[in-house]
N, C-alpha and C positions, 0 to 999 in steps of 0.2 A: 135667544136664551141664555140666562144666565151661566155666565162663563166659569169651568171647574177652576178649582184653587190649583194654586200654581205649585202648590205642597202636597197633592192628595198623594196617595200611598202609592200609585203608579209611579209618578214622578220622583218621588224618593227611592223607589227602587232601581229607576232608570240612570239617575245620578248615583248611587251606591256601584250600580254595576260599571258606568263608565270609570268612574274613581280607583275601578280595580282592572279597567283595559280589558273587559270582557265584553264579546258579544252578545247579541240577545240568544243567540243559537247555544252559545256557551253556557251562558248560566240557564239555560233549559235544561240542558245535558246536568249540569253540576246539581239542579234541584229536584230533577225528576219532574220538572212542570211542562205541561205540553206549550210547543213552541207557540202556536197559535195563542193558546190562552195567557201568557207572557205578554206577547207583543200587545193584547187587547187591553192587558190590566196595565200597560207602561204608557199606554196613551190615554188612559180615564175612559177609557170604552164599557169595560166588564170590570166590576169592582171585584176586590181580589177577598179572596177567601179566606178563613184562618189558616186552611190547611194550605193556601198558596204563599200566604204570609208566613208562615213558619220555616216551612220548605225555601224558601228565599232567604231568611234570614240565615237557615244555617247554612248553606250552600256559601254564603258571602261572610260568615263567619263574624255577625252583629247579632248584638241582642234584638229581640223582637220588637220593642219598643223604637230601635232606630227607623225601621221601617214603619211603624206604625205614625211615627212622631208623638207618641204619647211620652211623658202627660202634655197635656194642651195648656202649653205655659199662657199663652194671650186669653183663653177665656178662663182660666185659672185666676188670673190676676183680676179682672174685668169681675169676677163674682168673689175677690177677696176670700178665696181657698187657698191661695199659694201660702199666705201668712201664718195658715194654720198646721202646716206639715212639719215646719220645724221643731215647735214645742212636743208633736208625737215622737218625732226621731229623739230628740233629749231625753225622752220621758222612757223610752225604750232602752236606752243606752245605760242606765242605774239599775238595773234589774240586780244585780251581784254588788251592790255596796252596801246592805244594810238598810234598817232604819234611819231614815232622813231625821237629824235630831230637830228641825225645824216644822218638821209637820206632825199633827195630832191627830190621827184619823180617827173617824168618828165611829160609830159602832157597827159591826159588821151585819147587822139587818138595813143599815141605812145604805150603804157601800154595795150590798147586794141587790138593794130595790132599784140604786142609780145603774149598776150594771145590766141588769135584767132590762131597765127602759133605754138604755143605749141600742142594745140589741132590737128591740122592739123598733126605735126609733131609725135606725138603718135600713132595717125592711120595709120601713115606711116613706122610703126615699127620703127622708131628712137629713141629708149627707152635712150639710153645712154647721146644723147643730150640734151632731154626732160628732164633727172634728174639732167642733171648738170646745168640747166638754172633755174626750177622752182622755188627752194629754193628764190633766188635772187628777183624773179618778187614776188613771195608772200610778200616779206619783203617790199618791193615799192609798193605795191598796198595795203598792210595793210595799210602803214602810209596814202598813199592817199586818204583811204576811211575814215582816222578816221581825217585827216586833214581837209578834204570837203566833209563832207556825203551826200550821196544822192541816188537815185536809181539806177543810171549808174555805180556809184565808188562802191557800195556794190553790185551788181551784175558780176562787173569785179573780184573784188575780189574771187566771189564764183566760178568763172570760174577757177582759178587759182588752188583753192582748189580741183576741178574736177580734174584736170589734176595732180595733188599729188597723187589723189585716184587712176588714172589711173597708175601713176608709180609704186607706192606702191603695188597694187593688182597684177599686169602683172609681177613683182617681187617676189611674195610671202611672202611680208611682211602686214600681213590682219589686223595685229592689226592698222600699220600705216595708212592703208586705213581706216580703222574704224574711226579713229581720224579725217583724211580728209574729211570723208562725213559728220560727225557732225558740221565740219566747213562750209561745204558749206550751210549747213541747217541755220546756226546761219546768216550767209552773204545774203542767200538768203530771210530770213526773214526779215532783214532790208532793202529790196530792193524789199520786198512787192511783188514778182513776183509770181503766183500761176504756171505756167508751170515749173518753175525751180524748186517749190517744189514738182511739180509732177515728174519731172524726179530723185530730189533725194530720194525718194520714192520708185521708182524705181530700183535705185542703191543698196539702202539698203536691198530692198528683195532680189537683186541677195547675198547678204552676208548671209543671212537666207536660201538660197537655198543651196548655198556651205556646208552647216551646217548640213543639214538634218532638218531644221525645217521647212517645207513645209505648214504648218497653219499658221506660223506667218508672212511668207512672203506673203502668200496669203492676208492676212489682211490688211500689207503695199502697196501690189497694188490694194486691194480696195479702202485705205485712198487716195494713190495717184489718182486715177479715179475720187474719188469726191473732190478732192483737185484741179483739175483740168477742173471742171466745173466752176468755180470761176473765170477762165481766158476767154477772149475772144473766141468767134467761130471763127476758120479759121484753115488753113495749119498747123501753128506752132502748134496749140493745137490740132489737129487730129495725128499729126505725133506722140506727147511724147503719147498720148492714145492708138495709135495702138501700140507702142512699148511696152508700161505697158501690152498689152493682149498679147505678145510675151513673156514679163517674166511669165504670169501668165499661158502660155501655158506649158513652159519647167515646171516650179515650180508642175503643173498638171501630165505630162508625168513621172517626177522622181519620183512622189507620187504614180503612176500607176493608175490615173485617167484619163483613156483615153477619156471620154464622155467631161470632162468638158476641157482636152487640145485641143480636137478637137473643143470644143464652141470657147473659144479661136482664133485657130488658123482661125477660119470663119470669128469672128468679125474682127481681124487684117487684113485678105484678104480684107474684106470690105473694110474697111478706105483705105487700101493701093491702091484699085482701084480707088478713087477720088483722093487721094494724088499724085500718081503717084512715079517714084524713087526720094526720098527727101533726097538724101548723106548727105547734107551739112547742113539740119536743126537740129541743135543743135551736128551735127557730128553722129548720130544716124543710119544713115546709114538705114532707113527705108523707105520701099516701096514693091512690089510685089517680087521683088529677096530675101528681109529678110523672108520675109512670106515663100516663099518656102526653103531657106537654115533652116528656123526654125523648119518647117515639117518634116525635115532630124532629126535634133537634138532630135524633140520629139518621134520620130518613134525610135531612136536608144535608149532614155529614157526607153520607154516601153517595151525595148529588143526586138523589130521588126526590126534586123537588115538587114536581108535580103530586107525587103521594105524599109527600111532607105540607103542601098547600090543604089538598083536598083533608088529610086528618086534622091538621091543625083547626080548620073551619068548622069540625064536629067536636073541638072540644071545648067543655064549658066550665069557665074559671070558679070557685067558690068566691062568695063575697067577702069571705074570711080571710083569704088569701093575702100574704103580704103583697103591698103593691110593688117592691122591687121584683119580686118575682113575677106578675103580671106583665111589668114594663119588659123584662127581659123576654118571655113568651112571645109577647107583641113584634118585639124585634127580630126575634128568629121567624115568627110567622112572614113578616114583610119583607125578610131575604130571600125565602120561598117563594112567595107570589111575586117576585120580583123578576127573578130567574125564571118563572114560568111565563112570562110576559105578563102577567095580571098587574099593571102599572098603579091603577087606581085603587086597589082593595091594599095594594103594598102601603100606597103613601097613607092610607087612610089607618093601617096598623102602625104605622110609624108615628099618627099623632096621638093613637090610643097608648102608645110607648111615654110618649111626653106627659100626657093627661095623667097616666100612673103614677109614674116616679119622674119629674123632671128633671130633676139635679144627676140625676143617675142616667137618665138619655141623653142629655147634653154631651157626658164623655163618654158613652158606651160606644166601643169600636164598631160594632154590627150595625147600630143605627146608622153612623156615620159613612160606613162602605155601602150600605142599602140607597142612603141618599144620592152617594155620588152614581151608583148604578142607574138610579130613576130620573136622574139631572141628565144624564148621557141619553140614555132613550127617549125621553120625549120630546115630541116637537113643540108643543105648547104648554107653557109651565102656569098654573093658576098662580093668583098672587100669594095665597096662604102657602102654597109648596116654597115660592120663593122667600116668605117670612121664616120659613122653617128652616131654611140654609141659612140665613142670618142669623136666626139666634143658635144655630150650631156652630156659627164661627167660620162656615166654609164659603 
C-alpha cells in the first residue's frame, strides 16, 4: 500500500497536541470530539471531517489552516501559483490611496467586461489564469473608481475584490481571502448596493463556518437577510436570499441542528421554485439543482452519509453549471460514499472532481481528506489511484 504522508491532518493534530502536552483523552474532552474518532484521525485511519478540524483547531487555539496544512506550498510552488499571490496582496493594500498617477484606466465598459470574464473563469476552474490577471485589474479599477467615483465604478471594484477572494480561498490563503472580503464590503458600501451587501455577509459567514464559529456565522446570515430587505424586490434579490438560506443550512448541519437546517433548505427550495435555475445571477448557481446539492452536503454534515450518498446519486447536474460547482459536488459525494464503504464509487467521484476543475480539486481539502480515507481503507490500490495521490502531492 502507498504509505500515508507523514504530514496528513491527523499527524498534524497529534504533533500540535503533543506540543501542548495534552493526552488524546484531554484533547477529546476539550474539543468535544469523541475519543475514538480522535485516535483514528491521528492514526490516519479515519479522515478528519470539517467539523472535527474546526473543533480541534478551536480547542488547541490555532488557525484551521494550521491543522489542515494550508496553503499547500510545495504544490503551489510546483504549479507556479505561489508567485501570483503577492501581487494580489499588494493590489488589495492600495484601496484607499486614491488614483494612481501612473495608471490610465480604460473605459468602464472594458473594465466591466474583464471583471465579468474573471468571475466566469474562476468558476470554470481556471484559477491560475485568474490569479495572474486579477491584481492588475484591481489596480486599474481602483484608480478608475477614485478618479471618477460613482455607483457603477465602486461596484466594479467590488467585483474584482470578490474575484480576489475566490482565488485566495480556493488556494488556501485564508488571511488574504479575509482582506479581500473586507475590501469588497468597503467598495460595496460606496456603491450603495444592498444585494452586494447581502452577498458579502453570506461570503463572510462561510469563513466562520470553516472556523467552527456557527453562532457568529448564523448572525451574519441573519444580518445579510435583513440587508437584502432594503433591495428592490425581484429575481436578483430572491437569488441572493435563497443562497443565504443555503449557507445557513450548511451552518446548521455542521452544528448538528437538523431541524434548523431543514427549515433553511425548505425556504431555499421555495425560493428556487420561483427563480428557476439562475446560474448567471451573480454567478451563485442558485436554483433547484443547488438546493438538491446542498441537501446532500447537509446530510453529510449531519453524519447521515448513507442518505447523503443515496440522494447524491439522484442529483442531475445541468450542463451549464459552473465546473467549479460540479467539482465541489463530486468531492462532497465522494466523501459521503467513502464513509459508507462504497470505495470504488467514491474514487470515481474524486476523478470526476478532478476532471471538472483540476486546479480547484488539487487544492480542495475535502478531496485530500477523502483520498486519505480511501488510502487507509483499501487493501489493493489500482495504479490510477496511486497516480491520483501523486497528482495531489500526498
